[in-house]
C-alpha positions in Angstrom: 115.5 181.3 47.4 112.1 180.4 48.6 110.8 177.2 50.4 107.9 175.3 49.1 105.6 174.8 52.1 104.5 171.3 51.9 100.5 170.4 52.2 99.7 169.1 55.9 99.0 165.4 55.8 97.4 165.6 59.2 94.1 164.1 59.4 91.5 165.6 61.1 89.6 163.3 64.1 86.5 164.3 62.3 87.5 162.4 59.1 88.6 159.5 61.3 85.3 158.9 63.3 83.6 159.2 60.1 85.4 156.7 58.2 85.2 154.6 61.3 81.7 155.1 61.4 81.3 154.2 57.4 82.9 151.4 57.3 80.9 149.2 59.3 77.9 150.6 56.8 79.8 149.7 54.0 80.5 146.3 55.4 76.8 145.7 55.9 75.6 147.3 52.6 78.4 144.9 50.4 76.6 141.7 52.8 73.1 142.8 52.0 74.3 143.1 48.2 76.2 140.0 48.2 72.7 138.1 50.0 70.3 139.7 47.8 72.3 138.5 44.6 72.8 135.1 46.3 69.2 135.1 46.6 67.9 136.2 43.9 70.3 133.8 41.7 68.9 130.8 44.3 65.7 132.3 43.5 65.8 132.1 39.5 66.7 128.3 39.8 63.3 127.6 41.2 61.6 125.3 38.7 58.8 126.6 37.0 55.6 124.6 38.7 52.6 126.4 36.6 51.7 126.8 33.3 53.4 125.5 30.0 56.5 124.8 29.0 57.7 123.7 25.4 59.9 120.8 25.9 61.5 119.6 22.4 61.1 115.6 21.8 57.6 115.7 23.4 55.4 113.6 21.1 52.8 115.5 22.4 51.3 117.0 25.8 52.4 116.3 29.1 50.7 116.8 32.6 53.0 117.3 35.4 50.5 117.5 38.5 52.4 118.5 42.0 50.8 117.6 45.8 50.8 119.5 48.7 54.2 118.3 49.3 56.0 119.0 45.5 55.4 115.4 44.6 55.1 115.3 40.7 52.6 113.1 39.2 53.5 112.9 35.3 50.7 112.0 33.2 51.6 110.8 29.2 50.0 109.4 26.1 53.1 107.1 25.8 56.4 106.1 28.0 58.7 107.4 26.0 57.3 110.8 26.6 56.6 110.0 29.9 60.4 109.2 30.6 61.4 112.4 28.7 59.0 114.1 31.3 60.7 112.2 34.2 64.2 113.1 33.2 63.2 117.0 32.7 61.4 116.9 36.1 63.6 115.3 38.2 66.2 117.3 37.3 64.1 120.6 37.6 64.5 119.1 41.8 67.7 117.4 41.4 70.2 118.1 39.0 73.4 119.5 41.3 72.8 115.8 43.3 72.6 113.8 40.0 75.8 115.8 38.9 77.6 114.8 42.4 76.6 111.5 42.3 77.8 110.7 38.6 81.2 112.4 39.7 81.4 110.5 42.9 81.1 107.1 41.5 83.5 108.1 38.3 86.3 109.9 40.7 85.9 113.6 39.4 85.1 115.1 43.0 88.4 116.8 43.0 87.8 118.6 39.3 85.2 120.7 41.4 85.7 120.5 45.2 89.3 120.2 45.4 92.6 118.3 46.3 90.7 117.2 49.9 88.8 115.0 47.9 91.6 113.2 45.4 92.1 110.3 47.3 88.4 109.2 47.2 88.9 109.7 43.4 92.0 107.8 43.2 89.8 104.9 44.9 86.9 105.4 42.7 88.9 105.6 39.5 90.7 102.1 40.9 87.6 100.5 41.2 87.1 101.5 37.8 83.3 102.0 38.2 83.3 104.6 34.9 84.4 102.0 32.6 81.6 99.5 34.1 79.1 102.0 33.2 80.1 102.7 29.5 80.5 99.1 29.7 76.9 98.2 30.3 75.7 101.3 28.4 76.7 99.9 25.6 75.0 96.0 26.0 71.2 98.0 26.4 68.7 96.0 24.6 67.3 98.0 21.7 64.0 99.2 24.1 66.0 99.8 27.1 68.2 102.0 25.2 65.1 103.7 23.8 64.0 104.2 27.2 66.5 105.7 28.6 67.8 107.9 25.9 64.4 109.4 26.5 65.6 109.8 30.2 68.7 111.3 29.3 66.8 114.0 26.6 64.7 114.9 29.4 67.6 115.8 31.5 69.7 117.7 29.1 66.4 119.4 28.0 66.3 121.1 31.5 70.5 121.7 31.6 70.0 123.6 28.2 67.0 125.4 28.7 68.3 126.9 32.6 71.3 128.4 30.6 73.2 130.3 33.3 69.9 130.0 36.2 71.1 126.3 37.1 70.9 125.5 40.8 73.0 128.2 42.7 75.5 125.1 43.8 76.9 125.1 40.6 77.7 128.6 40.5 78.9 128.5 44.2 81.5 125.8 43.1 81.9 127.7 39.4 81.3 125.1 37.2 78.7 123.9 34.6 77.6 120.6 34.4 78.6 118.0 31.5 75.5 116.9 29.4 73.6 114.0 30.7 74.5 110.3 28.9 73.0 107.0 29.5 76.4 105.6 31.1 76.0 108.6 33.8 72.8 106.7 34.5 74.4 103.5 35.0 77.3 105.4 37.3 74.5 105.9 39.9 73.3 102.5 39.4 77.0 101.2 39.9 77.1 103.8 43.1 74.7 102.2 44.8 75.9 98.8 44.3 79.1 99.7 45.9 77.8 101.2 48.9 75.7 98.1 49.6 77.9 95.7 48.5 81.7 97.0 48.8 82.6 97.0 52.3 83.5 93.5 51.7 87.0 94.4 50.8 88.1 95.7 53.8 86.6 93.3 56.3 88.1 90.1 54.5 91.5 91.8 54.7 90.9 92.3 58.9 89.6 89.4 58.9 92.4 87.2 57.5 95.1 89.1 59.7 92.9 87.9 62.9 92.9 84.3 61.9 96.1 84.4 61.2 97.3 85.7 64.8 94.7 83.2 66.7 93.8 80.5 64.8 90.2 79.5 63.1 89.2 78.0 66.2 89.4 81.0 68.3 88.4 83.6 65.3 85.3 81.5 64.8 84.0 82.5 67.4 83.6 86.4 67.2 82.9 85.5 63.1 79.8 83.9 63.4 77.5 83.6 60.6 74.3 82.1 62.1 72.2 82.8 65.0 69.3 80.7 66.7 67.1 84.1 66.3 67.4 83.4 62.3 64.2 83.4 60.8 64.1 82.7 57.3 61.4 84.9 55.0 57.5 83.4 56.1 58.8 80.7 58.3 56.2 79.0 60.3 55.9 81.2 63.7 59.3 80.8 66.6 59.4 79.8 69.7 59.9 82.6 72.0 63.5 83.9 72.6 65.6 81.3 74.9 69.1 80.8 76.2 71.6 79.0 74.1 72.3 76.1 76.6 75.9 75.8 78.4 76.0 73.0 75.8 76.8 76.0 73.3 73.7 74.3 71.3 70.8 76.8 69.7 67.3 75.8 69.9 66.1 74.1 66.7 63.8 75.9 64.9 60.4 74.0 63.8 60.0 72.8 59.8 58.8 75.2 57.5 56.0 74.0 55.8 55.4 72.5 51.9 57.9 73.2 49.5 57.7 75.5 45.7 55.4 78.2 45.7 54.7 77.6 49.5 58.4 76.9 50.4 61.1 79.1 50.6 63.1 77.3 48.5 62.4 75.9 44.9 60.9 72.8 44.4 63.3 69.9 45.3 64.7 71.3 48.7 63.1 71.4 52.0 63.2 74.2 54.2 64.8 73.4 57.9 65.4 75.6 60.6 69.0 76.5 62.2 71.3 73.4 63.0 70.7 71.2 66.5 74.2 72.3 67.8 76.2 75.6 66.6 79.8 74.5 68.4 82.9 76.9 67.6 83.9 74.7 65.0 81.2 74.4 63.2 80.5 78.6 63.4 80.8 79.9 59.6 83.2 82.6 59.0 82.1 85.3 57.3 82.3 89.3 58.0 81.0 91.9 60.1 81.5 95.4 60.1 81.4 98.5 61.7 80.0 102.1 60.8 83.1 104.1 59.3 81.0 107.0 61.3 81.4 105.2 64.2 83.5 107.5 67.1 84.5 105.8 70.2 80.7 106.2 72.2 79.4 104.7 68.8 77.6 101.3 68.0 79.2 99.2 65.8 76.7 98.9 62.7 76.0 98.7 59.8 72.6 100.6 57.4 70.5 98.3 56.7 66.8 98.3 55.8 63.3 96.8 56.8 60.4 95.2 54.4 57.5 93.2 55.4 54.3 92.2 54.0 51.2 91.1 55.7 48.3 89.0 54.5 44.7 89.7 54.5 44.2 87.4 57.3 46.2 89.7 59.5 45.0 92.9 58.7 41.9 94.9 59.8 40.7 95.5 56.1 41.3 91.4 54.8 43.6 92.7 52.0 47.6 93.2 51.9 49.6 95.5 53.8 53.1 95.9 53.0 55.5 98.2 54.5 59.4 99.4 53.5 61.9 101.5 54.9 65.7 101.5 53.5 68.2 102.6 55.8 70.8 104.4 53.9 73.6 107.5 54.5 71.6 110.7 54.8 71.9 113.5 52.2 70.7 117.0 51.6 69.3 116.4 49.1 67.5 113.1 50.2 68.7 109.9 48.6 65.3 109.5 47.0 63.3 111.5 44.7 59.1 110.7 45.0 57.1 110.2 42.0 53.8 109.2 40.3 54.5 107.6 36.6 51.3 107.4 34.0 51.2 106.3 30.3 47.5 104.5 29.7 48.0 101.0 31.3 51.5 102.0 32.6 50.7 103.2 36.0 53.3 103.6 39.0 54.1 105.3 42.4 56.8 105.2 45.0 60.5 106.7 45.1 62.9 107.0 42.2 66.8 107.1 42.2 67.8 110.9 40.9 69.3 110.0 37.8 67.6 106.7 36.7 64.3 106.2 35.2 61.3 104.7 36.8 60.0 103.6 39.8 62.6 101.6 42.4 60.3 101.1 45.0 56.2 101.4 45.1 53.3 100.2 43.8 51.1 100.3 40.8 47.7 99.4 40.1 48.0 95.8 40.6 51.2 94.8 42.8 53.2 96.3 45.5 57.2 95.9 46.2 60.0 96.9 48.5 63.8 95.9 49.0 66.2 95.2 51.7 69.5 94.6 50.8 70.8 90.9 51.1 74.2 91.2 51.8 75.5 88.4 49.5 79.5 87.8 48.9 79.7 89.0 45.4 83.7 90.4 46.4 86.7 87.8 46.4 90.4 89.2 46.6 93.0 87.5 44.8 96.8 87.6 46.0 98.1 87.9 42.1 102.0 87.3 41.8 103.8 89.7 39.3 107.6 89.3 38.3 109.9 92.2 37.5 109.0 92.5 33.9 105.4 93.7 35.7 103.7 90.2 34.1 101.7 88.2 36.3 101.2 84.6 36.9 98.1 82.4 35.1 97.7 78.9 34.7 98.6 79.8 31.1 102.2 81.2 32.1 102.9 84.8 32.5 100.7 87.8 31.0 100.7 91.4 31.0 98.0 93.0 33.3 95.9 96.0 31.2 97.1 99.2 31.6 94.5 102.2 32.1 96.0 106.1 32.7 93.9 108.0 34.8 94.1 111.9 34.8 92.5 113.6 37.9 91.9 117.2 37.4 92.1 119.1 40.6 90.6 122.6 41.3 93.2 124.9 42.2 96.2 122.3 41.5 97.8 120.1 39.2 96.6 117.2 37.4 97.3 114.2 39.2 98.0 111.1 37.0 98.6 107.6 37.6 97.9 104.1 35.8 95.5 101.6 36.6 96.5 97.5 36.3 93.8 95.0 35.9 94.4 91.1 36.0 92.2 88.0 34.5 90.4 88.9 38.3 89.7 92.7 38.4 91.8 96.4 38.8 94.8 95.8 41.4 94.0 97.5 44.4 96.7 97.2 46.8 96.6 101.0 47.3 93.2 100.8 49.1 94.2 98.4 51.7 96.9 100.7 54.0 99.8 98.2 55.1 98.7 95.5 52.6 102.2 94.6 50.4 100.8 92.0 48.1 99.6 92.7 44.7 95.8 92.2 45.4 93.4 91.9 43.0 89.4 92.7 43.4 86.9 90.6 41.1 83.1 91.5 41.8 80.4 90.8 39.8 79.3 94.2 38.9 82.5 94.1 36.5 80.7 91.1 34.9 79.5 92.4 31.3 75.8 91.7 32.5 76.3 92.7 35.8 74.6 96.0 35.9 70.7 96.5 34.4 68.0 98.4 34.7 64.9 95.9 34.7 62.5 98.7 36.5 60.4 99.2 33.4 59.5 95.4 33.7 59.1 95.9 36.9 56.8 98.8 37.6 54.6 97.3 34.7 54.1 93.8 36.1 50.2 92.5 37.1 51.4 89.3 39.2 54.1 87.0 40.6 55.2 85.8 37.5 55.4 88.6 35.7 57.1 90.5 38.7 59.7 87.5 39.2 60.5 87.5 35.6 61.2 91.3 35.7 63.5 91.0 39.2 65.2 87.9 37.4 67.1 90.6 35.6 68.2 92.6 38.4 71.7 91.3 38.9 73.2 94.3 41.3 73.0 95.0 44.0 71.4 92.0 44.9 68.1 91.9 47.0 65.3 90.8 49.2 62.2 91.8 47.9 58.6 91.5 49.4 55.7 91.2 47.1 51.7 92.1 47.6 49.1 92.0 44.9 44.9 93.0 44.5 44.5 89.2 44.7 45.7 89.1 48.1 49.0 86.9 47.4 52.1 87.6 49.5 55.3 86.7 48.6 59.2 87.0 48.7 62.3 86.6 46.2 65.9 86.9 46.6 67.3 88.2 43.8 71.2 89.4 42.2 74.0 87.7 40.8 76.1 85.6 43.4 79.0 83.4 42.4 79.6 79.6 42.6 82.6 79.2 43.4 85.3 76.2 42.5 86.3 75.9 46.1 86.4 77.7 49.4 83.9 80.4 50.3 85.1 84.1 49.1 85.5 84.9 53.0 89.4 85.4 52.9 91.7 86.5 50.1 92.7 83.3 47.7 95.7 82.5 45.3 95.3 83.9 42.1 97.6 82.3 39.5 95.7 78.9 39.4 92.0 78.5 39.3 91.2 76.7 42.2 89.0 79.7 43.6 87.9 80.4 40.3 83.8 81.6 39.5 82.3 78.8 37.8 78.8 80.5 37.2 76.1 82.0 39.1 73.2 81.0 41.4 70.0 80.0 39.1 67.5 82.7 39.9 65.4 79.7 39.7 67.5 78.2 42.6 67.5 81.9 44.6 65.1 81.6 48.2 61.7 82.7 47.3 57.9 82.1 48.7 54.7 82.9 47.7 51.8 82.9 50.0 53.3 81.1 53.1 51.1 79.6 55.8 52.1 82.2 58.6 50.9 84.9 56.5 53.9 87.1 56.9 57.4 87.3 55.5 60.0 89.8 57.0 63.1 90.8 56.0 65.8 93.0 57.5 69.6 92.2 56.1 69.5 89.0 58.4 70.0 84.9 57.3 67.4 84.3 54.7 68.9 80.6 54.0 69.0 77.2 56.2 71.8 74.6 56.3 69.8 72.5 53.5 70.2 75.2 51.2 72.5 73.6 48.4 74.4 77.0 47.6 76.6 79.4 50.1 75.3 83.2 49.3 76.7 85.1 52.0 79.8 85.1 54.7 78.3 87.2 56.4 74.6 88.1 57.4 73.3 90.6 59.1 72.4 90.5 62.9 68.6 88.9 63.3 67.7 91.4 66.0 65.8 93.5 63.3 63.8 90.7 61.9 63.2 89.1 64.8 61.3 92.0 66.7 59.7 93.0 63.5 57.7 89.1 63.2 57.5 89.5 67.0 55.5 93.0 66.9 53.2 91.5 64.0 52.5 88.7 65.8 51.5 90.3 68.8 48.3 92.0 67.3 45.5 90.3 65.3 44.3 92.7 63.1 47.1 94.9 61.6 46.3 98.6 60.4 48.5 101.2 58.5 49.5 102.4 61.7 50.4 99.8 63.1 52.9 99.5 60.0 54.4 103.0 61.1 54.7 102.2 64.7 56.6 99.3 63.6 58.7 101.6 61.7 59.8 104.0 64.8 60.4 100.7 67.0 63.2 101.2 69.1 63.4 98.3 71.4 66.3 96.4 71.4 66.4 92.5 72.8 69.8 92.1 73.0 70.9 95.4 74.6 67.8 94.7 77.4 69.9 91.0 77.8 73.3 93.1 78.1 71.8 95.3 80.8 70.9 92.4 82.3 74.1 90.8 82.5 76.1 94.0 83.0 74.0 95.2 86.1 74.3 91.6 87.5 77.8 91.4 87.2 78.4 94.7 89.0 76.0 93.6 91.8 78.3 90.9 92.4 81.6 92.7 92.3 82.5 93.9 96.4 84.7 96.1 94.8 82.5 98.5 91.9 82.6 102.1 92.5 79.1 104.1 93.2 79.6 105.3 89.6 78.9 102.0 88.7 76.5 101.0 90.9 74.7 103.7 89.7 74.8 102.7 86.4 73.9 99.0 87.5 70.5 100.6 89.0 69.7 102.2 85.7 70.3 99.5 83.6 68.5 96.9 86.0 65.0 99.0 86.0 65.3 100.1 82.0 62.6 98.2 79.5 64.9 98.1 76.5 63.8 101.2 74.7 66.3 103.5 73.3 64.5 106.9 73.3 66.1 110.2 73.5 66.0 110.6 76.9 67.3 107.4 78.1 70.6 107.2 80.6 70.4 103.7 80.4 70.2 102.5 77.1 73.5 105.2 76.6 75.4 103.2 79.4 74.8 99.9 77.7 75.7 100.9 74.3 78.8 102.4 75.3 79.2 99.2 77.8 79.3 97.2 75.4 81.9 98.4 73.2 84.2 98.3 76.5 83.2 94.4 76.5 84.1 94.0 73.0 87.4 96.0 73.4 88.7 94.2 76.6 87.9 90.8 74.7 89.8 91.8 71.5 92.7 93.7 72.5 93.3 90.4 75.1 93.5 88.1 71.9 94.6 90.0 69.2 96.1 93.5 70.2 94.9 96.8 70.0 95.7 97.3 66.3 93.5 94.4 64.9 90.8 95.2 67.4 90.3 98.5 65.8 90.3 96.9 62.5 88.0 94.3 63.5 84.4 94.4 61.2 81.6 92.1 61.0 77.6 92.8 60.3 76.9 89.7 63.3 79.3 91.5 66.1 76.3 91.9 67.7 75.8 87.9 67.7 79.1 87.3 68.4 78.4 89.3 71.9 75.7 87.5 72.3 77.3 84.1 72.1 80.1 84.9 74.2 78.0 86.0 77.4 75.8 83.4 76.8 78.3 80.2 76.6 80.9 81.9 78.6 83.9 80.2 76.7 87.0 79.9 78.8 89.4 80.3 75.9 87.8 83.8 75.0 88.4 84.8 78.4 91.1 87.9 79.0 94.0 87.0 81.5 93.4 88.4 85.0 89.9 87.7 85.1 88.9 84.5 86.9 85.2 84.6 85.1 83.1 86.5 82.8 81.2 88.7 85.6 84.6 90.4 86.4 85.2 91.4 83.2 81.9 93.1 82.7 82.1 94.9 85.5 85.5 96.5 84.2 83.4 97.3 81.2 80.7 99.3 83.3 83.4 101.0 85.4 85.2 102.1 81.9 82.0 102.7 80.5 81.3 105.4 83.4 85.0 106.8 83.3 84.6 107.2 79.5 85.2 110.8 78.3 82.0 111.2 76.9 80.4 110.3 80.2 78.5 113.3 81.9 79.3 113.9 85.6 76.0 113.3 86.2 74.7 110.1 85.0 71.0 110.2 84.9 71.9 113.0 82.7 73.1 111.1 80.0 70.5 111.2 77.3 70.9 108.9 74.2 69.6 110.9 71.8 72.1 113.9 73.0 75.4 111.3 73.1 73.9 109.9 69.7 72.7 112.2 67.5 71.5 112.6 64.0 73.7 114.9 61.9 72.0 116.5 58.5 73.5 119.4 56.5 73.9 120.4 52.8 77.6 119.2 51.9 78.2 123.5 50.5 75.7 125.0 51.6 75.5 123.9 55.4 79.4 125.2 55.4 78.1 128.7 55.3 77.7 130.4 58.7 73.9 131.8 59.2 72.6 130.2 56.0 73.3 127.2 57.4 69.8 128.0 59.6 68.0 127.6 56.6 70.0 124.6 54.6 69.5 121.7 56.9 68.5 120.8 60.7 72.3 120.1 61.2 72.9 117.9 64.7 69.8 116.9 66.5 68.8 114.5 69.3 67.3 111.2 67.5 66.0 108.1 69.2 66.7 104.3 68.3 70.1 102.6 67.6 71.9 100.0 65.4 69.6 97.0 66.6 66.1 98.8 66.5 63.8 98.4 64.0 64.4 102.2 64.0 67.8 101.6 63.0 70.1 104.8 63.1 73.1 106.3 63.4 75.1 109.7 63.2 74.7 109.8 59.6 72.3 107.1 58.6 68.7 106.1 58.6 65.2 105.4 57.4 66.1 107.0 54.2 61.9 106.9 53.4 59.4 105.4 54.9 56.1 103.4 52.7 53.4 101.3 54.0 51.2 100.2 50.6 47.3 99.5 51.6 45.5 97.1 49.6 42.3 97.8 50.6 42.9 101.6 49.3 45.5 102.2 47.3 44.8 106.1 47.8 45.8 105.5 51.5 49.2 104.4 50.9 51.8 106.4 52.9 55.1 107.6 51.6 58.0 110.1 52.8 61.1 110.4 52.5 63.4 112.6 55.0 63.8 116.1 54.4 62.1 116.9 51.0 61.6 116.8 47.1 63.6 119.6 45.9 67.3 120.4 46.4 66.4 124.0 46.4 66.9 125.9 49.6 64.0 128.6 49.1 62.1 126.1 47.3 58.9 125.3 50.2 59.2 121.5 49.1 63.3 121.6 50.5 62.5 120.6 54.3 58.6 120.3 54.8 58.8 116.5 55.1 61.1 116.7 57.8 58.7 117.1 60.7 57.2 114.3 59.5 60.4 112.1 59.2 61.6 113.2 62.5 58.7 112.8 64.5 57.7 109.5 63.3 55.0 110.7 61.1 53.7 110.0 57.6 51.3 111.2 54.3 49.4 109.5 51.8 50.9 109.2 48.8 47.6 110.4 46.0 47.2 107.6 43.4 43.9 107.7 41.7 42.8 110.7 39.4 40.4 111.8 41.6 42.7 112.2 44.6 45.8 113.5 42.6 43.3 116.0 41.6 42.5 117.0 45.1 45.5 117.1 46.0 46.7 119.1 43.5 48.8 122.3 44.3 50.2 123.1 40.9 50.1 122.0 37.3 52.3 122.3 34.6 51.8 121.6 31.1 55.1 120.0 29.1 54.2 121.0 25.5 55.8 119.2 22.4 58.5 122.4 20.7 57.5 123.7 17.8 59.0 122.0 14.5 
């Protein structure tokens, strides 16, 4: 029988070599094809900027003129068409950002981003912002509903028209956005209110623990709520900074002049300065807070904002100048979107918040305004008593809490289901406080049926001080410091927001929920909130610091921001006789810190007096001794001072409250606490083992120069690289190679948490505005990166060089100026019926 011969399975060496050569080529071809596909999809989602677009719902044509930075100047015949066009144009550039904003607020991120976001979603579901938004949308007035519906129709018109050509992020994440709703707009607003107010919850609980550990007297020293540097808006010029005396008395402030519209306070309340003596037992308790992004070498800071206005008496033109730079977390795309909206006499320009109609901060033909966060205490924690039946105790007896079932959809995983329970005070938020075992309910002004409103249409149309105030009387959350100027030369300030009046207590610590002893009995009337018109000083500035004095009848905040930025703004404004727009920009980029210069002198002196100081510590002292207090990118002294400050607070806190509670200590005015400690040197706070504060400061310097983050050569310890800025697209920035085009990444920066240019690793000035009433076309405005959310757009990063280098650009306003700056023009035409 013949034996079959099997074919040889041996592969020729030449074939092997051929495949080895072809495989890289195939990979290159595949990568090129994938890149080409990605490029084409991204390019297809770029908005149409020229020609004509049919847009359903318009009653007449709308002109959209984009200037050289892609800023849309939208001109319509009526307000409804204008807002419909605003919604459409904003969605052209920012639809994915808008969708992520509402998803974050509602707790729906895990559905598109996966299981890593379940914790974030649970927190948002417990905070119940979706319910807040839906309730607010349902209570809109007919006029407000009409305007908001127009904006919503514009957003959805763009979404529907794009079909499968939506922003590339939707394709990468493999989902499509649902239609926009009025409630979604309120979600975006609620998210901003949460960012500006909600940190109270965390610090209130840590404050309670520290008071329980060391007692109220010792705790009061590290929880100050006032400083001798405080300056209410519009107050008369203050004396130069002087040291607090050994008796712990603060320099008395001069009385502000006048009352009513010329005074910070309403008629019947005289404005006075800081109390003569702020002894330990007189320090108010409140709250301070460190950045959640702080590393062991970072500042303990919280994002703040600056605004100021000066009358024509202080300017080169004789007309007011108004400036505003709001400090927020950095994002790509930017928090703000620039726009100019015109419909007849309605003519306003500035920054808008994608997802919401109208202009948030800016100017119209007659007035201008700018915001900083007031920082009031608008959240309280109530400790509820529950029984075994799941009921909680009220003055009327036991009651069942409301129960809401939540389902979190998770991409690539099973749904997460849980219940949220709500008492008469608010949702049970125990889960949000690690280690907390009590049933704690969160009461927040946002939960009030009237807690969220959109009064910006009125504000945008205001023509004078009275109409401006009438519009702001409707702004309930977040509470703001608002500065004002107008074409008639007036300048002013108005505090806004719903701020609780409590039956007893100050809201600084958790309270019993079973009785009515600590209930809210109303809100501070708008007419009793601080305000000032045309103060004698001719200058008004706020930077999140204290705006009231001891004779003001209401407690607005338990935790004002530290006063250093406000103080520095006034110092610079008062140093120049005739201010210009250039001076305003220079001040917005100011990087001097008076507190840190004070600390540098204390630290260097302590090392000099310590015979056992190391050579490295003495070198550090030399840097600090010759420092000018400026946080430039190349400053080694600024870095040494910052890290030493952290070690001083750590040594003080850990000795008294232990390492765990020391890490939980968060307070807006912790820098004030440090200044008070170094100035008054209370013996009760000096840790055991130290005979005086000098020894403690010398030890802190030794720890700083031995810190893991410190380089071998202290001279090379650059502020800019030790405390950089990190800014990248949250999705596309994670793609290798592509991230070279989607964001600047990690870069050096100047400034600190206490400089006017207040910065952190992931936050800083979100915009820079200066309104020039001598020529509104000379007003300037820039944002951080650019108008577009599409990285292939020329308007994606074109403003980054301006922002990073401390420069700015004009914002065209008049018809002639808009025409001159025109780069693109598209006509939105009514769709054929």
